[in-house]
N, C-alpha and C positions, 0 to 999 in steps of 0.2 A: 695159635700163631706164635712165631718166635718172639722173644722179649726184645725190647729196645736195647741196642748195644752201642756203646760209644767207642771211640778210638782206643782208649786205655784198655777196655775189656777185650778188644780184638787182638792185642799183642800178648801172646802167651809167654814169650821169652824175649829178652833183649838180644839184639844182634848188633855187631859192631863191624865196621870196616877196618882195614889195616891201620888207618891213622887214628883209630879210637873213636870216631864219630858214630853215633847210633843210627842204625838203619831201620826204618819202619816199613810196614806193608805199603804205605802210600808213596814211598820212595822207589818202589820196584815197578818198572814198566810191565805192562801185560805181555804175555807170550804172543808172538806174531803168527798170523795165519795167512798163507799165500793163496788161498782159494782152491787148492787141490783137494777134491773130495776124499781121496784116499788118506789124506793127512788129518781129516776132520776128527776121527775118534781120539787120536792122541792129543790134538790141540784142545778138544772138548774137555778132557780131564785136566789139562794144564790150566785152562782158563777157569774151570771150577775151583781148582786149588788157589788160584790167584784171588778170586772173589772171596773164598773162605778166609784167607789171610786178612782181607779187608772187612770181614763180617757183613758182606752183602750177598752171600751165596743164596739166601732165601729168595732173592729176586729171580734167580735162574730157576728156582723150584716153583715159581708162581705164587709165592706167599708174601704177605705184607707184615710189617711190624704194626703194633697197635696205633702208634702215633701217625696220623695221616700225612703230616708235614715231613716226618722222617721217611715215611714210605716213598713219597715222591722224590725226596732227595736221594735215596738209595737207588731208585730207578734211573735217575739222571746220572748217578755215578757209574752204573753199569753201562749206560749208553755211551758215556765218555770213554770208558775203558775199551769198549767195542770199537769205537771209531779209531782209537789209537792202535788197536791190535789187527784190524782187518785190512785186506787188500782192497783195491778200488772196486773190483767187481762185486765183492761181498758187501761193501758199504752201499753200493747202489741198490741192493736188496732191501735196505732198511732206511734209506734217506727220507722216504716219504712218511715215516712214522711220526705222529704228532706228539708234542709235549715231551720229547726226549725220553720216551717210555722204554727203558731198557728191557723190561719184561716182555713187551710186545716184540721188540727187536730180536730177542733171544728165541722166542717162539717161531718167528719167521725163519731164522737161520737153521734151527733144528729141523723144521719141516722141509727146508730146501736141501739140506745135506744128508738127512737121515731117511727121508721118506722114500717109498718105492717109486718106480717110474710112474705108475698110475696116480699115486698121491701127489707127486711133483706136478704132473700135468694138470690135475684138478685144481691144485692150489694156485698154479700159474694162470689158469683160465679165470679163476676168481680174482686174482690180482689184476689181470688185464681189464676185466670188466669194471673194477673199482679204481682204475688208474685216474689219478688227479694230480695236477701240477701244484706243488707246494708254494706257499706264499713267498718263501725266500729261495726257491729253487730256480736256477737259471734254465733257459730253454735247452742248452746243451746237456744239462744234467737230466732234464725231463726226457729228452729223446734217448739218452743213454739208458735210462730205465726201460723204455719201450724196446730198445735194441736188445737189452739183456733178457727180457721176456721172450722175445722172438728166438734168441739163441737157446734158451731152455727147451723150447719146443723142438728145435732142430736137433739138439743133442740127444733128445729122447725119441727121435725118429717119428715125430708127429708133424703132419702137414697142416699148416695153418694158413688160411686165406688171408692175404694182405689186407683185404677189404675190412676184415674184422679189426685188425690192428689200427688201420687208418681211422675207423669209426671210434675206437677206444681213445686214441690219442686226441682226436678233435673234441670228443665228448669231455675229456678231462682238462681242457684249457680254461683259463679264467675268462671273465666277462670281456676284458679288453680285446680279446681275439674273436668275439662273437660275430662281428661284421665280416671278418675274413672267412670264418667258418661258413657263414651264409653264402658268401660268394663261391666258395669251393663246392658247396653242396648243390648250388643251382646253375652254375655256369661252367664249371671245370670238371674234367675227369682226370684225377691226379693219382699217380702211383705212390708208394710209400717213400721212395727216395725223393721224389718231387715234393711231397708234403713236408719232409724234413727240411729241405732247402727253403721252401716258402716260409715255414715257421721261423727258421733262423733269421731270414731277412726281415720278417715282421718284428721279431724280438729286437733286432738292431735298430729298427726305426723307432720303436717305442722307447728304447734306451736313449737314443739321440734326442727324442722329443722331450724326455724328462730331464735331461742334463742342461744346465744353463749354457747359453751361447757365450762365445768369447767376449762379445761386446757387453753382455750383462755382467760377466765376471769382472771385466775391467772397470765397469761402473761401480761395482761393489767394493773392490779392493784397491782401486786407484784413486787419484785425486778427483775432486768434483770438477764440473765444468767451470764453476765460478773461480775455484782455486787456480785452474789453468789460465783463465782470463787474467786474473790478477798477476800471476807470474809473468805472463807475456808483457803486460803493461809495465811492470817493474823493469824488465829487461830492456824495454824500449826507452823508458824515461828515467832510468837511474833509480834514485830513492823515492821518487814521486809516485804515490799510489793513488789511483783513481777509484773512488768508491761509487758504486752504482746502486 
């Protein structure tokens, strides 16, 4: 396994801007990727070089440093660099990855952009079967991931029955949607577009239910009822204050 490396060891030569200030690898933004598969090989090399300058290239190679805390930190660093570098569609491929595991994100991206048609389809079928809505993921983001999976099948000329996608999307919902899923399973026959609309409406209902109402917010941030009463009494009777 590669040795533990700190920032100082990662910088092999000092670089300076025109005004004389030092530039470190952490000041450099990662190379951007626009999601075009034909541009992947070149971007792959550039991103590897970027991570090498930061001494975290071992994460891309599936290796860890000896220190477990450092290993997790390096994976999070790669995850952060990927989010800054990737286009929205590519980010959707990795948004569900837990614990900001940059190594797992990289594996998913490589499989998606480098695999054969058959490899991509098999990986996508597995991804669809394991589809789960993340704790911090919005319904719009969750549906976008499902849409992206469908698009991969279409782009690879694979016919996929919408019923399988509907099942996977419903199966990956959190417990707060269980009653709605039961209703859909027992009383309604809904197509994929109808399911998306229903889920978005339900998500809005849940959001509204969890947000404090205007009256509650006013009670929290505004004057109390007693203060209002005392103010009105003072307005009516001048300096005379009635204590109740």
